[in-house]
N, C-alpha and C positions, 0 to 999 in steps of 0.2 A: 502493499499500499503506499509507503514512503517512496518507496521508487516510480510509481506512479504518479505522486505528487510531486519529485523530484524535476521529472521533464519538460512539465507547463515552466516550472522558475528559471530550469540553465534555458527554455526558451525564450524567456522574457528578457534573462540576462543579454545573450547575444545578439539580440534585437538593440539592445541599450547602449550595448557595445558598439553593434555595428552603426547605429545612428550616432553616435559619438567619434566614432571617426570615417564618416563620410560628413561630418556637420562644416569642417574647416570647406572641403569643396563645394558642398553645396551653399554656402553663403555667397564663396567666390560666384559662382553660377548666377546668383541670384543678382546678384551686384552688377556682373556683364551685362546680365538680361533686362535688369527694372531700372539702374540708375542713367542709365540713355534715354529711355522710354520719358520715366519724369523727368529729366533735361528738358526734353523736346517738348514736353508739355506746359511747363515753367517759361522755355523762352516763345513758345507761341503765343502766352498771352500778354506779351509785353512786346515794345517797340525795340528791344534793343539789337544792335548791329556791332562788327569789330569796328567802324567808325565812332561809334557812342562818344569812347573815351571812358567808356565801364569795364570793369571786368564783366565775365557773364555770374559772376555773384551777387551782385549790385545791381542785375537788371529789373531787379523789383520796382527800384524805384521809376520805369518807361514803364508801366503796370499799363494797360491798356484794357481791361478784362479779355471781352471776347470780339475787338475790336479786328484784329486778323483774320477769325471765321466769318462776320458779316462783310470783311470785305473781300473772301473767297467768292461768297455767293452770288455776288455783282460783276467778278472780273471776268468778261467777256475773254479774255485770251485764254484765261486759264479752261472755261466751259470748251471754247475751242482745240485747245489741247488734247483736252479729257475727248475730245470727240474723237480726233486725228485718233489718237491710240486707241477707241474703242474700234476705229473700222479697220487699222492694222489688226487687232485683234481678232474680230471678223470675219477678216481675209484671210489671215495667214494662218489660225489655230486648225478651221475645218481644212483647210487645202494641204495643212500638213499631216492631217489625220488621217483623210485619204487615201495620201502618195503612203503615208507609214505605212495605213492596213495593206494597202494595195502590194508593197512591197516585203512586209511582212507574210502574208500569205503566199507568195512567191516564194520566199527562202522557207518555208516550212518543209517544203520538199527537198528533194535533194536533186543536185545537177552537177552536169560538169565544169569546177571550175568555182564553184560556189564559194569556197573559201576566199580567192581573190579577190570575185565581187564585192563577198562584204565586206572585206578590206577597205576595197576604193570607198563603198558607199558610206563607210563611216568617216570618210576623210575630211568632212567639209566641218563635222561636229567638231575637230581636232584645230579647226585654223580658230586662231586668235582671232575674235572677233574686229578691233579694230583692221587688223590685217584683210579680214574679210571685205572690210565695209573698204580698203585703199584698193582692192582687186578690182569690185563692181564698181568704185568711183572711176576707173581706166575703161571697163568694160562699155561704161554708159555714156562716155566722152563721146562728144559730135562725131570725130572720126575713129571711134574706137570700135573694137571686135564687132557690139553685137550689129551697131548701121553696117559694117563690111558684110557682115550674114545677111542683111534685109537687101541690101544691094546686091546682093549676088541672086537674090531668090527671086526680086521683082524684074530685075534687071536694067534698071536704070538708081541711079547715086542717090543715095538716101542720107542724110546728114541732119537727123533729130536731135535736138538738142534736149538728151530725158531731163538732164539733171537741172534745167532752168527752167523747162514748165512745172509749175505748180501740181497739178494731176500726174502728169508723167515720172514725176522727181518721188512723188509718193509710192507709185507702182515700181519703180526700181528699188527702194526699200522692200517692200513687200517680197521682192522675184528674192533681194539678197537675203533675207528673213527667210525664209521658206528652203533656199537652197542649203542653208546653213543648217537647221533645224527639224528638216524633215529626218535624218537618221538618228535624232535623239527618240522622236517618235516610233520610229520604225523598231528600232531597239527595244522598247518601254512593252512595243506590242508581241514583238516575235517571241519576247518572255513568257506575255501569256498566255499567246499562237501555243507556244511548243507545252506548254502545261495543262491545255485539254484533253481530257483520257481518248485516248486511242480507240477503246474497247467500245465506246459511247458512237464514237464517227463508224467503226465497223458495222457496229449492231443497227445504225440509220442505212448505212448501204445496201444490208441483205434485207433491209426491208422495203426496199425502193426510193431511197429519198437520193433525188439529185445533189450534187454539189452545191447548188445555193439553198434549197433548205435544210441539208446539214450544216451550212454557215450558220443560216439564220436562227435556226431551232438552237442548235448545239455550242456551236461556236461561241457566237454573238453573247450569251447568255453568261457561259462559262467566263467569258471577259469581261465582263463588268465593271469589276473592280479596276480591273487593271488601266481599263478605258478612263474611267473617271481620275486615274490618279494620273494618267499621262495628258485629259485635258486642262486638269486645276494646273498641272507644273506649268504646262505653256502659254495657258490665261495669264497665271502670275510673272511669270519671265516677261511675256509678253508687255506687261504694264510696264516694265523695267528696261525695254529696249530704249539701249543709247549709242554705245561706242560704233555701229555699223553705219545708224543712221548721222550721227555728230561726223564721222569720217566723210561718207559722200554729199551731204546736204550742209551740214551745221545745221538743222529746220528749215532754211532757206529753200527755193526763193523766198526773199521774206520772212514769214511763218509759217509758210504754206504745206511742211512738215515738221513742224513744230508739235513733238508729242511731250508728253507731262516728264518726261526726264528730262527732256531736252530745257524745256521753261524752269521747271526748278535748278536746275545746272545754271542758266544765265541768271536767272534770279539769284543765285548762290554766289558766283564769280564775277558778276558784272554791275547789278546795282545793291547788292552787299544787304540785302535787306530781310536778314537772317527769321526774325519773330514774325515774317510773314509765311519765309520755308517751312519755317518748323511746322507751322499752322497748316499748309499743304501737305505736306510730306506725313503727318496725323492723320488727317482725314482721309489719304490715300489708304496706309495702313489698315484704317478701319473697315472700308472696305473691302480689300484682300482678305483681312480677316474676317469677314461675313462673308466671301467666299469660300475659303478654305474650311471654316466650318460648316457651309451646305454641301461643301464637296464629298466631308466625313461623314455626314450624316448619310449620305447617300449612299458613300460607301458601305455603312454599317447596315442600312435596306438590302444591298446587293448580295449580304453576307446571307441574311436572315432568311430572305426568301430562296426557295429552292430552285436553282435554275431547270 
C-alpha cells in the first residue's frame, strides 16, 4: 500500500523538478515572444519616431491614444496596398496550388528520370528571393528574353515595357512569385499524396472507379489537412511578399505594385513614422492570426470527420 502511495508522490516530485529545470528557458521564450509584441502595442499608441529626440522608453510623453488606428481606417494608400496584396494572393495562391497539385499527381507515379526532374523542379524554391527578383527584372526588360520570345512567336518586334506599365508590372511580379513558390506547394502536396493508403485506391479500382472518381472520392478527402496547411502557409507568406517585388519594381511605377510590406518598409525607412507603422503591423498581425486560427479549426474538423 505504501508503494502505491509513493508512486504518485514520485510523479509529482518529478513534474516539479522538470518544471524548475525548464523554467529559465520558458521565461526566456516568453520574453522573446511577448516583449516585442508589448513594445509594438506601446509604440503604436504614440507619435514616437527616431527623430523625436526621445528614447522609446519615453514615448509615453507622445501618447496619442488610438489616433494611429483611426488614421489607419482612413488611409487610402494603406487600403490600396492591402487591395494589391489581396489581388496577388487571390491570383498566386490558387495558381500555385493547382500547379503544385498537378505536379504532385504526376510525380506520385514512377517514370524514367524522376529524380532528375524532381531536383530541377525544386530549384526555384532554393533561389534567394532577392536574386529571383533580379532575374525576373532582367527577363521583363523591354529588350529582355520575354519580349524576344514573344517577337519570335508573333513574327514582329515586341517591345513591351512590362515593369513600366501599372497592370503589366503587377502581372510580372505574380509570375515571379508563382515560379518561385509553386515547388513548395508541390512538395507539401506530394507528401500528402504519398500518404494516401494504396489499398483504398486499389479497392476503388476493382469496384470500377475511374482515375477522376478515385481522385475526388479518396485522394482529396485524405489530403484535407495537408491542403489546408499548404494554403495557410502560402496565404500568410503572400502577405509578406517583399524581396522579389521590391527588386523588380520598388513598388512602382508610382505605387502601382506597392503591397502592404513595401508600404510598411517605405513608412519605416523614408517617413520614419514608427508609431503608425507599429499600428499597421499590429493590425496585420491580428488579421493573420485570425486566419491561422480559422485554418487550425478547419484542420481539426478535417481530422474529426472520417474521409
